[in-house]
N, C-alpha and C positions, 0 to 999 in steps of 0.2 A: 236569253234562254236559260232555264234552270239546269243545273248539273244533272247528268244522267246517272242512274237509270230513272226513267219516268214510269209511272204506274197509272193505268186507266182501268175504270170499272164500268161495266154495262150489265144491266139486269134484263133478262128476257122472261116474260111470264105469259102463260096461256093455258087453256084447257084442252080437251080432247079434240076440239075443232074450232074454227073461227080464227080470228087474228091473234097474233102474238104482240104484246106490248113491249117495246124496247125503251128502256130508260137509262139515264146516266145522271150523275150529280150535276145540277146546274143547267140542264138543257131540257127542252120540251120533249116529252115522250112521243114516239111515233109508233104507228101500227105496221106490222109486217105480216105477210102471208106467202104461201107458195106461189110461184109464177104459173102462168097458164101451162107451161111445158111440164109442170109437175102437178097438173090438175087443180091448180089454185084459181082464184078469181081473176087474177091479172090486173087488179085495180089498186094494188098497194105495193109499197116497197117490199122486196123479197131479199133473202140473203144474197142472191146472185146480183141483183141490181145495187144493193148496198155495197158489195165488194167493188163493183165497177165504179160506183160513185166515189168510193174512197180513193181509188186509183186516180180518177180524174181530178178530184178536189186536191189531192196531195200534189199532183203535177202543177196545177195552177198556183198553189201556195208556195211550192218549191221555186217556180219561176219568179214569182213575186220577190222572194228572198234573194235569189241569185241576181235579178235585175237591180234590186236596191243596192246590194253589195257592190255591183259593178257600175253603179251610177248610169244605168241604161234607161233611156226614156222610151216609153211605149204607151199605147192608147188602150188596147183591149186584147184579151186572150180568150179564145174559146177552145175547149178540149172536149171532143166527141170521142168517147171510149166505147169500144166494142170488144166483147169477149166470146170465145168459143168454149163451150162446155162439152166434154166428151168422156168416154170411158177408155182408160189406158191401164192395161194389166189388171183388169177387174176393179179399178178404182175410178169413180167419177170425179173429175176435177177440171178446172180451167186449163186448156191446153195452149191457149194463146190469147193475148190481149193486145189491142192496138189503140194507141192514143193518136187521133187525128187532130192536130192542133192548128189553129189559125191565129196568127199574131198580127195585130194591126199596129203599125208603127208610124211615126211622123215622117213627112217627106225628107229624103236625103239620108235616111238611116242606112248604115252599112249592113247589107243583108247577110254577109258572112258572119258578122258579129252577132246578129240576131239569132241566126241558126246555131252558132256555138253556145249561146246562152240557153237556148231551148234544149240543146243536147245535154248541157250541164245540169239543167233542172231534172231531166230524166235520170241522170246518173245519181243524183242526190235524193230522189224521192224515196222516203223511207217505206212507204206502202209497197211500191213496186219492188224495192229491194228485199221485202219480206216474203215475197211470193216465190213459189217453185217455178211457175211458168215465166217465160220471157215476155217482156212488155216491149212492143215495137213502137217506134215514133215515126209519124208521117207529118211533115211540116208544110204549111202554106203561109206565105207572108203577104200582107196587104199594106200598101202604102196609102196613108190618108191623103185626101185631096188638099191642095194648097189653100 
């Protein structure tokens, strides 16, 4: 890892209606639009879904790093992230986010160790740590067949 601080740049460009193009150095541009809940088309990434995607992605990448550092063998991880957007004190914001994670592990894996590493990943996730709202973690473990 490079020394901190890190700096990131994203450009959003658009007109009076239609999609917004999101771009960053070295990556493919994507289109964004308001979600259906804000009278958008509902067929593109939105700021709301991008935020939740960042939370889910960061959790998986954080777990990968924690598992590697702990020499923990695992097969697959799925993180389903849900968020609630509401108005609090006349400010619209996410009031809750839940990561529902399913970790598939080899037979004989110590479940308490797997849970502890998943909880550690949640604690070190920089995206979750950057948000005002609490991010909850719900864990399911699956043992692979022999």
